ZAKE-494685 format. One record per residue (C-alpha): residue in one letter; x, y, z. Coordinates in nm, 2 decimals, padded with zeros to 4 digits. Example, Ala and Ser with C-alpha at 12.3 -4.5 7.8 and 13.67 -1.06 7.14 Angstrom:
+-------+--------+--------+--------+
| tornu |     xx |     yy |     zz |
+-------+--------+--------+--------+
|     a |  01.23 | -00.45 |  00.78 |
|     s |  01.37 | -00.11 |  00.71 |
+-------+--------+--------+--------+
***
This chain:
+-------+--------+--------+--------+
| tornu |     xx |     yy |     zz |
+-------+--------+--------+--------+
|     m | -02.67 |  00.50 | -00.44 |
|     a | -02.59 |  00.82 | -00.26 |
|     e | -02.29 |  01.01 | -00.37 |
|     d | -02.36 |  01.36 | -00.24 |
|     s | -02.18 |  01.37 |  00.10 |
|     r | -02.14 |  01.75 |  00.13 |
|     p | -02.28 |  01.92 |  00.42 |
|     s | -02.64 |  02.04 |  00.39 |
|     g | -02.79 |  02.36 |  00.50 |
|     s | -02.51 |  02.60 |  00.44 |
|     p | -02.53 |  02.83 |  00.14 |
|     e | -02.18 |  02.74 |  00.04 |
|     a | -02.27 |  02.37 |  00.02 |
|     e | -02.59 |  02.43 | -00.16 |
|     a | -02.41 |  02.64 | -00.44 |
|     l | -02.15 |  02.38 | -00.49 |
|     r | -02.43 |  02.11 | -00.52 |
|     s | -02.60 |  02.33 | -00.77 |
|     s | -02.28 |  02.38 | -00.96 |
|     l | -02.20 |  02.02 | -00.98 |
|     s | -02.55 |  01.92 | -01.08 |
|     h | -02.53 |  02.20 | -01.35 |
|     a | -02.17 |  02.05 | -01.47 |
|     s | -02.31 |  01.70 | -01.48 |
|     s | -02.59 |  01.77 | -01.72 |
|     e | -02.41 |  02.01 | -01.92 |
|     p | -02.28 |  01.92 | -02.26 |
|     l | -01.89 |  01.91 | -02.29 |
|     e | -01.87 |  02.16 | -02.54 |
|     a | -02.06 |  02.41 | -02.33 |
|     l | -01.83 |  02.33 | -02.03 |
|     f | -01.51 |  02.38 | -02.24 |
|     h | -01.67 |  02.72 | -02.35 |
|     a | -01.75 |  02.82 | -02.00 |
|     l | -01.40 |  02.74 | -01.87 |
|     g | -01.22 |  02.87 | -02.17 |
|     s | -01.04 |  02.54 | -02.23 |
|     r | -01.04 |  02.27 | -02.49 |
|     a | -00.98 |  01.90 | -02.52 |
|     q | -00.59 |  01.96 | -02.56 |
|     g | -00.60 |  02.15 | -02.22 |
|     l | -00.49 |  02.50 | -02.13 |
|     s | -00.17 |  02.65 | -02.25 |
|     a |  00.11 |  02.71 | -01.99 |
|     r |  00.05 |  03.08 | -02.01 |
|     q | -00.32 |  03.04 | -01.95 |
|     a | -00.26 |  02.80 | -01.67 |
|     q | -00.02 |  03.06 | -01.51 |
|     a | -00.26 |  03.34 | -01.52 |
|     r | -00.53 |  03.13 | -01.35 |
|     r | -00.30 |  03.01 | -01.09 |
|     k | -00.25 |  03.36 | -00.99 |
|     q | -00.65 |  03.41 | -01.00 |
|     f | -00.74 |  03.09 | -00.82 |
|     g | -00.43 |  03.02 | -00.60 |
|     p | -00.27 |  02.69 | -00.56 |
|     n | -00.49 |  02.37 | -00.56 |
|     v | -00.44 |  02.31 | -00.17 |
|     l | -00.67 |  02.33 |  00.12 |
|     s | -00.63 |  02.67 |  00.32 |
|     h | -00.59 |  02.47 |  00.66 |
|     e | -00.29 |  02.31 |  00.51 |
|     q | -00.11 |  02.64 |  00.44 |
|     r |  00.12 |  02.79 |  00.72 |
|     l |  00.01 |  03.05 |  00.96 |
|     p |  00.22 |  03.38 |  00.95 |
|     w |  00.49 |  03.35 |  01.22 |
|     w |  00.34 |  03.65 |  01.44 |
|     i |  00.00 |  03.47 |  01.45 |
|     h |  00.16 |  03.14 |  01.55 |
|     l |  00.35 |  03.33 |  01.81 |
|     w |  00.05 |  03.49 |  01.96 |
|     r | -00.13 |  03.16 |  01.97 |
|     c |  00.16 |  03.03 |  02.17 |
|     f |  00.15 |  03.30 |  02.40 |
|     r | -00.23 |  03.34 |  02.47 |
|     d | -00.23 |  03.07 |  02.74 |
|     p | -00.43 |  03.17 |  03.06 |
|     f | -00.13 |  03.13 |  03.27 |
|     n |  00.08 |  03.35 |  03.05 |
|     l | -00.18 |  03.61 |  03.04 |
|     l | -00.21 |  03.61 |  03.42 |
|     l |  00.15 |  03.62 |  03.47 |
|     s |  00.20 |  03.90 |  03.23 |
|     a | -00.08 |  04.10 |  03.42 |
|     l |  00.11 |  04.03 |  03.74 |
|     a |  00.45 |  04.14 |  03.58 |
|     l |  00.28 |  04.47 |  03.48 |
|     v |  00.15 |  04.53 |  03.84 |
|     s |  00.50 |  04.44 |  03.97 |
|     v |  00.65 |  04.71 |  03.75 |
|     l |  00.39 |  04.96 |  03.85 |
|     t |  00.48 |  04.89 |  04.21 |
|     d |  00.86 |  04.91 |  04.16 |
|     s |  00.91 |  04.53 |  04.20 |
|     a |  01.16 |  04.50 |  03.90 |
|     g |  01.29 |  04.18 |  04.04 |
|     s |  00.97 |  03.99 |  04.03 |
|     a |  00.86 |  04.13 |  03.71 |
|     g |  01.19 |  04.02 |  03.55 |
|     t |  01.16 |  03.67 |  03.69 |
|     i |  00.79 |  03.65 |  03.57 |
|     v |  00.88 |  03.79 |  03.21 |
|     a |  01.16 |  03.55 |  03.18 |
|     m |  00.94 |  03.24 |  03.26 |
|     v |  00.67 |  03.37 |  03.02 |
|     t |  00.92 |  03.43 |  02.75 |
|     l |  01.10 |  03.10 |  02.79 |
|     s |  00.77 |  02.90 |  02.79 |
|     t |  00.64 |  03.08 |  02.47 |
|     a |  00.96 |  03.05 |  02.30 |
|     l |  01.00 |  02.69 |  02.37 |
|     r |  00.64 |  02.61 |  02.25 |
|     f |  00.69 |  02.83 |  01.93 |
|     v |  01.01 |  02.64 |  01.85 |
|     q |  00.88 |  02.30 |  01.91 |
|     e |  00.55 |  02.36 |  01.71 |
|     t |  00.76 |  02.52 |  01.43 |
|     r |  00.96 |  02.22 |  01.41 |
|     a |  00.65 |  02.00 |  01.39 |
|     q |  00.52 |  02.20 |  01.11 |
|     n |  00.85 |  02.18 |  00.92 |
|     a |  00.85 |  01.80 |  00.95 |
|     s |  00.49 |  01.79 |  00.85 |
|     h |  00.54 |  01.99 |  00.53 |
|     a |  00.86 |  01.80 |  00.44 |
|     l |  00.67 |  01.48 |  00.46 |
|     r |  00.39 |  01.62 |  00.23 |
|     a |  00.66 |  01.74 | -00.01 |
|     w |  00.83 |  01.38 |  00.01 |
|     v |  00.50 |  01.21 | -00.09 |
|     a |  00.37 |  01.49 | -00.31 |
|     h |  00.09 |  01.39 | -00.55 |
|     h |  00.16 |  01.44 | -00.92 |
|     v | -00.09 |  01.41 | -01.20 |
|     l | -00.06 |  01.39 | -01.58 |
|     v | -00.19 |  01.73 | -01.74 |
|     r | -00.24 |  01.80 | -02.11 |
|     r | -00.07 |  02.10 | -02.27 |
|     p | -00.15 |  02.20 | -02.64 |
|     e |  00.23 |  02.28 | -02.67 |
|     a |  00.35 |  01.94 | -02.55 |
|     t |  00.32 |  01.62 | -02.76 |
|     r |  00.23 |  01.41 | -02.45 |
|     p |  00.09 |  01.48 | -02.10 |
|     l |  00.32 |  01.65 | -01.86 |
|     r |  00.36 |  01.53 | -01.50 |
|     l |  00.30 |  01.82 | -01.28 |
|     p |  00.23 |  01.86 | -00.90 |
|     s | -00.14 |  01.85 | -00.84 |
|     s | -00.12 |  02.19 | -00.64 |
|     r | -00.05 |  02.36 | -01.00 |
|     l | -00.38 |  02.25 | -01.13 |
|     v | -00.64 |  02.51 | -01.22 |
|     p | -00.99 |  02.51 | -01.34 |
|     g | -01.00 |  02.43 | -01.72 |
|     d | -00.70 |  02.19 | -01.70 |
|     v | -00.73 |  01.85 | -01.86 |
|     i | -00.58 |  01.56 | -01.67 |
|     v | -00.51 |  01.19 | -01.75 |
|     l | -00.57 |  00.94 | -01.47 |
|     s | -00.51 |  00.57 | -01.44 |
|     a | -00.54 |  00.30 | -01.17 |
|     g | -00.41 |  00.41 | -00.83 |
|     d | -00.43 |  00.78 | -00.90 |
|     l | -00.59 |  01.01 | -00.63 |
|     i | -00.83 |  01.25 | -00.78 |
|     p | -00.69 |  01.59 | -00.73 |
|     a | -00.98 |  01.82 | -00.81 |
|     d | -01.36 |  01.79 | -00.89 |
|     c | -01.37 |  01.70 | -01.25 |
|     r | -01.59 |  01.62 | -01.55 |
|     l | -01.51 |  01.29 | -01.74 |
|     i | -01.43 |  01.35 | -02.11 |
|     e | -01.31 |  00.99 | -02.18 |
|     a | -01.34 |  00.69 | -01.96 |
|     d | -01.24 |  00.32 | -02.02 |
|     d | -01.37 |  00.07 | -01.77 |
|     l | -01.34 |  00.32 | -01.50 |
|     c | -01.40 |  00.23 | -01.13 |
|     v | -01.36 |  00.48 | -00.84 |
|     s | -01.36 |  00.44 | -00.49 |
|     q | -01.56 |  00.71 | -00.29 |
|     a | -01.52 |  00.55 |  00.06 |
|     a | -01.36 |  00.88 |  00.18 |
|     l | -01.64 |  01.08 |  00.09 |
|     t | -01.95 |  00.87 |  00.10 |
|     g | -01.83 |  00.57 |  00.29 |
|     e | -01.93 |  00.33 |  00.02 |
|     s | -01.72 |  00.01 |  00.04 |
|     m | -01.76 | -00.10 | -00.32 |
|     p | -01.60 |  00.09 | -00.61 |
|     v | -01.84 |  00.31 | -00.83 |
|     d | -01.85 |  00.27 | -01.21 |
|     k | -01.80 |  00.61 | -01.41 |
|     r | -01.88 |  00.69 | -01.76 |
|     a | -01.82 |  00.98 | -01.98 |
|     v | -02.18 |  01.06 | -02.07 |
|     t | -02.40 |  01.37 | -02.03 |
|     a | -02.64 |  01.30 | -01.73 |
|     t | -03.00 |  01.33 | -01.80 |
|     d | -03.08 |  01.37 | -01.43 |
|     p | -02.91 |  01.67 | -01.27 |
|     s | -02.86 |  01.47 | -00.94 |
|     d | -02.65 |  01.19 | -01.12 |
|     r | -02.29 |  01.20 | -01.05 |
|     i | -02.19 |  00.92 | -01.30 |
|     n | -01.96 |  01.16 | -01.50 |
|     l | -01.81 |  01.35 | -01.22 |
|     l | -01.50 |  01.27 | -01.02 |
|     l | -01.46 |  01.43 | -00.68 |
|     t | -01.15 |  01.52 | -00.48 |
|     g | -01.04 |  01.27 | -00.22 |
|     t | -01.15 |  00.97 | -00.42 |
|     n | -00.92 |  00.73 | -00.61 |
|     v | -00.91 |  00.54 | -00.93 |
|     v | -00.94 |  00.16 | -00.87 |
|     s | -00.93 |  00.05 | -01.23 |
|     g | -00.95 |  00.17 | -01.57 |
|     t | -00.82 |  00.50 | -01.74 |
|     a | -00.98 |  00.85 | -01.79 |
|     v | -00.93 |  01.19 | -01.92 |
|     a | -01.12 |  01.46 | -01.72 |
|     l | -01.18 |  01.84 | -01.72 |
|     v | -01.09 |  02.02 | -01.40 |
|     l | -01.40 |  02.20 | -01.27 |
|     t | -01.30 |  02.34 | -00.93 |
|     t | -00.97 |  02.34 | -00.71 |
|     g | -00.86 |  02.39 | -00.35 |
|     d | -01.12 |  02.51 | -00.10 |
|     s | -01.40 |  02.53 | -00.38 |
|     t | -01.41 |  02.15 | -00.42 |
|     s | -01.66 |  01.92 | -00.24 |
|     f | -01.36 |  01.79 | -00.02 |
|     g | -01.25 |  02.15 |  00.05 |
|     v | -01.61 |  02.24 |  00.17 |
|     m | -01.63 |  01.93 |  00.39 |
|     a | -01.28 |  01.99 |  00.54 |
|     r | -01.37 |  02.36 |  00.62 |
|     h | -01.70 |  02.26 |  00.80 |
|     a | -01.51 |  01.99 |  00.98 |
|     i | -01.26 |  02.24 |  01.10 |
|     e | -01.52 |  02.51 |  01.19 |
|     a | -01.73 |  02.26 |  01.39 |
|     p | -01.65 |  02.29 |  01.76 |
|     q | -01.43 |  02.01 |  01.88 |
|     a | -01.42 |  01.86 |  02.22 |
|     p | -01.08 |  01.88 |  02.39 |
|     s | -00.86 |  01.59 |  02.45 |
|     a | -00.84 |  01.44 |  02.80 |
|     f | -00.51 |  01.60 |  02.86 |
|     q | -00.62 |  01.94 |  02.74 |
|     a | -00.94 |  01.92 |  02.96 |
|     n | -00.73 |  01.84 |  03.28 |
|     v | -00.48 |  02.12 |  03.23 |
|     s | -00.78 |  02.36 |  03.17 |
|     q | -00.96 |  02.24 |  03.49 |
|     v | -00.61 |  02.28 |  03.69 |
|     g | -00.57 |  02.61 |  03.54 |
|     g | -00.92 |  02.72 |  03.60 |
|     l | -00.91 |  02.62 |  03.95 |
|     l | -00.58 |  02.81 |  04.01 |
|     l | -00.69 |  03.12 |  03.85 |
|     r | -01.01 |  03.12 |  04.05 |
|     v | -00.81 |  03.08 |  04.37 |
|     v | -00.59 |  03.37 |  04.27 |
|     m | -00.86 |  03.60 |  04.17 |
|     a | -01.05 |  03.52 |  04.50 |
|     m | -00.75 |  03.55 |  04.72 |
|     v | -00.58 |  03.86 |  04.60 |
|     p | -00.87 |  04.10 |  04.65 |
|     a | -00.95 |  03.95 |  04.99 |
|     v | -00.58 |  03.97 |  05.10 |
|     f | -00.58 |  04.34 |  04.97 |
|     a | -00.90 |  04.42 |  05.17 |
|     l | -00.78 |  04.25 |  05.49 |
|     n | -00.45 |  04.40 |  05.49 |
|     y | -00.58 |  04.76 |  05.42 |
|     l | -00.84 |  04.74 |  05.68 |
|     t | -00.59 |  04.61 |  05.94 |
|     k | -00.29 |  04.84 |  05.86 |
|     g | -00.45 |  05.12 |  05.66 |
|     d | -00.15 |  05.15 |  05.41 |
|     v | -00.28 |  05.10 |  05.04 |
|     l |  00.09 |  05.06 |  04.90 |
|     q |  00.16 |  04.79 |  05.15 |
|     a | -00.16 |  04.63 |  05.10 |
|     a | -00.12 |  04.61 |  04.73 |
|     l |  00.24 |  04.49 |  04.76 |
|     f |  00.14 |  04.21 |  04.99 |
|     a | -00.16 |  04.11 |  04.77 |
|     l |  00.07 |  04.11 |  04.47 |
|     a |  00.31 |  03.88 |  04.65 |
|     v |  00.04 |  03.65 |  04.75 |
|     g | -00.09 |  03.65 |  04.38 |
|     v |  00.27 |  03.57 |  04.25 |
|     s |  00.32 |  03.30 |  04.52 |
|     l |  00.00 |  03.13 |  04.43 |
|     t |  00.04 |  03.14 |  04.06 |
|     p |  00.25 |  02.85 |  03.94 |
|     e |  00.52 |  03.04 |  03.72 |
|     m |  00.68 |  02.72 |  03.61 |
|     l |  00.36 |  02.53 |  03.51 |
|     p |  00.35 |  02.66 |  03.14 |
|     m |  00.72 |  02.58 |  03.10 |
|     v |  00.68 |  02.25 |  03.26 |
|     v |  00.40 |  02.14 |  03.05 |
|     t |  00.56 |  02.28 |  02.72 |
|     s |  00.91 |  02.11 |  02.80 |
|     t |  00.73 |  01.78 |  02.88 |
|     l |  00.55 |  01.78 |  02.56 |
|     a |  00.85 |  01.90 |  02.38 |
|     r |  01.05 |  01.60 |  02.53 |
|     g |  00.77 |  01.35 |  02.41 |
|     a |  00.77 |  01.49 |  02.06 |
|     l |  01.14 |  01.46 |  02.04 |
|     a |  01.12 |  01.10 |  02.15 |
|     l |  00.86 |  01.01 |  01.90 |
|     e |  01.06 |  01.18 |  01.63 |
|     a |  01.37 |  00.97 |  01.74 |
|     q |  01.15 |  00.67 |  01.73 |
|     g |  01.03 |  00.74 |  01.38 |
|     d |  01.38 |  00.81 |  01.25 |
|     c |  01.49 |  00.46 |  01.39 |
|     q |  01.19 |  00.30 |  01.22 |
|     a |  01.24 |  00.47 |  00.90 |
|     a |  01.60 |  00.38 |  00.90 |
|     g |  01.54 |  00.02 |  00.96 |
|     g |  01.26 |  00.01 |  00.69 |
|     h |  01.51 |  00.05 |  00.40 |
|     s |  01.24 |  00.20 |  00.19 |
|     r |  01.03 |  00.51 |  00.17 |
|     p |  00.66 |  00.52 |  00.28 |
|     g |  00.42 |  00.49 |  00.00 |
|     r |  00.66 |  00.32 | -00.25 |
|     n |  00.38 |  00.09 | -00.37 |
|     g |  00.11 |  00.35 | -00.32 |
|     g |  00.02 |  00.41 | -00.68 |
|     a |  00.05 |  00.77 | -00.77 |
|     l |  00.15 |  00.86 | -00.40 |
|     h |  00.52 |  00.84 | -00.50 |
|     r |  00.52 |  00.99 | -00.84 |
+-------+--------+--------+--------+
***
């Protein structure tokens, strides 16, 4: 029964596979010593220090981009770049009116896209916070496990799991009682897999390991956190999936085709018009102004704004539809989703 679904071939995946194999066959006492932990878990001070060292237990692609990077990505549309170049040429040729109009269109289109995407990101993060995953964590200074957000887990933490819980990090089992885990998200296995708190004799055996992205179907367990965030098996898979080239959607392909066609027409017509005008009239400035006017007339200044505003209206309609459905449901999503609402 294959449980190793991490991408093969990359040094990072091979290193993770080797690390998990070592963790599965290593005695628990040696793992506790290597991670500076114990059966009672890390103290709050130790956990805080490690959180500064390892960062939050979240995937990097889920973290927000700085606003200036987001703004640049909203601006770097081929039409916006072409219009910006035409605006610069207009300024150099003392056509301030044309330059102002072009700059206004580019600014409005970029700002509208930036605001709409920011609203979408805010809604996405609010939804994640609404259904935030919590986990029971042992602390030596507490008499019972504390319920903490899974994003605060660090290597060396000791967590308590029960039926319905999502596995928040790659872990080694300390205790297990009739534990069955669904690994469909990682391996595609339709049936739950039995897990036991034993030391594996075969380094390739994962019977005592719990991987991020899986969930407990039945039973209870106590586990030692080995890796968190991007260092987990799920984090490696997610990063490989993001870095892999993705085919554009049909809408993106059509917009790109239209944009590419218009850009080729402009790049072919402007030099031709400039050359013909200069050869017939012999005035460089007049030929440049006329070629610029042709380039501006051929370039659809309103296209980026129309596309962005249309997508924004669609997003607002979907948002309103979702609000209506949520209001009519009388309950929050994930209410019966095990640890999803805890």
